[in-house]
N, C-alpha and C positions, 0 to 999 in steps of 0.2 A: 633438682628442681633445688640446688646449687644456688647460690648466693653467691654471689662472685663477683670483686673489685679490688681494683687495681693496686691501692695506695698513691696514684704520682698525688691526688687530689690534695693529701693528706696532711698534713707537717709535723716535726717532731715524733717521729713516727717512733716509741719505748717497746724495747723486747724484753721479755722477763724469763725463768724458767718458771716450768710448776709440775705439778706431781701428780695430778689425773689418778685413783686409783684406776688398772689396764687397763692401762697407757706405758709405753714404754716411757723408758726413766731417759732421760734429757729432754723434754719435750718444751718447746718452748712455746713462745706467747706474741708473736707481732700487736699493736694492737694504737689504735693515739683516736685522737678528738676529731671530727670535718665538724666546721663552725656553722649553721643555718639561722632559719629561723630555730631554730631548738636543735641545740647537741648533741651531735650523739658520738657514740664511740661504736669501728668501728673493728674488732676481732680478730683473728683466724692462729691455726699454726698454722709454724715457718711450718715449707716445703706444703703448702697445700695452696688452693684459688680460692675457698668455700669459705665465707665473711659475714659473722655474725656484727649482729647488729643491737644498741641497743642505747635506749634517752638518755645522756651522762648521767640527767636528772635521777631517770624510772633506779641505774645499778649505782650515784651515792648512796642512797633509797637503803637499796635491796643489799648491800653490798656495804655498810656505813663505811664503805675507800679501801675496803681491802678485794680489790679487784683481778689481782692475785687468787683465792680462797674464790670470789662467784665465778670465774675460767674453770677452778677444777669442777668444782660441781658444773654447771652447762658442762662440763667434757663425758661427765663417767654419768648426766643420765642421755645424751647424746648415743654415748656407747653401747647406751638398756636397748636403743632405736635401734642400732647400727648392727646388735646382733640379732635382732628382733627378724629386719630386714636379709639379715644372712641366712635365714633359715629357710626365708622363704626363694634361696640362691639367686635377692640380687633380682627378681625381675623385671625390677619397672627402666625408663633407663637414667628419671633423674637417681634415683637409688642404684644403678654401674657406674655415675659418676663416684657417690660418697665412696666405694667401692676400690678405684680408683685409687683417688684422696689417701682415705682415714688405712687402707688394708698392711701399710710398714708401720702404723703409731697405733692402731687395738690390738690387743690380748686377750686372749680366747679361756 
């Protein structure tokens, strides 16, 4: 079920270094805003296709403007799920997609 977005329609893509617990160091996050009726922040780990999305207003509320902290916390929670999927041997096709995209980034 990875949500892939090619970022071609997002202008002013930013890249920041992040250090979520349980992930390789020198991890980079690409993110940008797609302006529409509701501005949405699209972000992903550089080198993957899976795109996380969150309404900008919600992100601002949750992060108090510290996007890096929000990205790191989300990735730490995502890692917990990933480890559970690995215990099941990534049995479903969508789990295998995540394994292929994130196996070089997540530490066990």
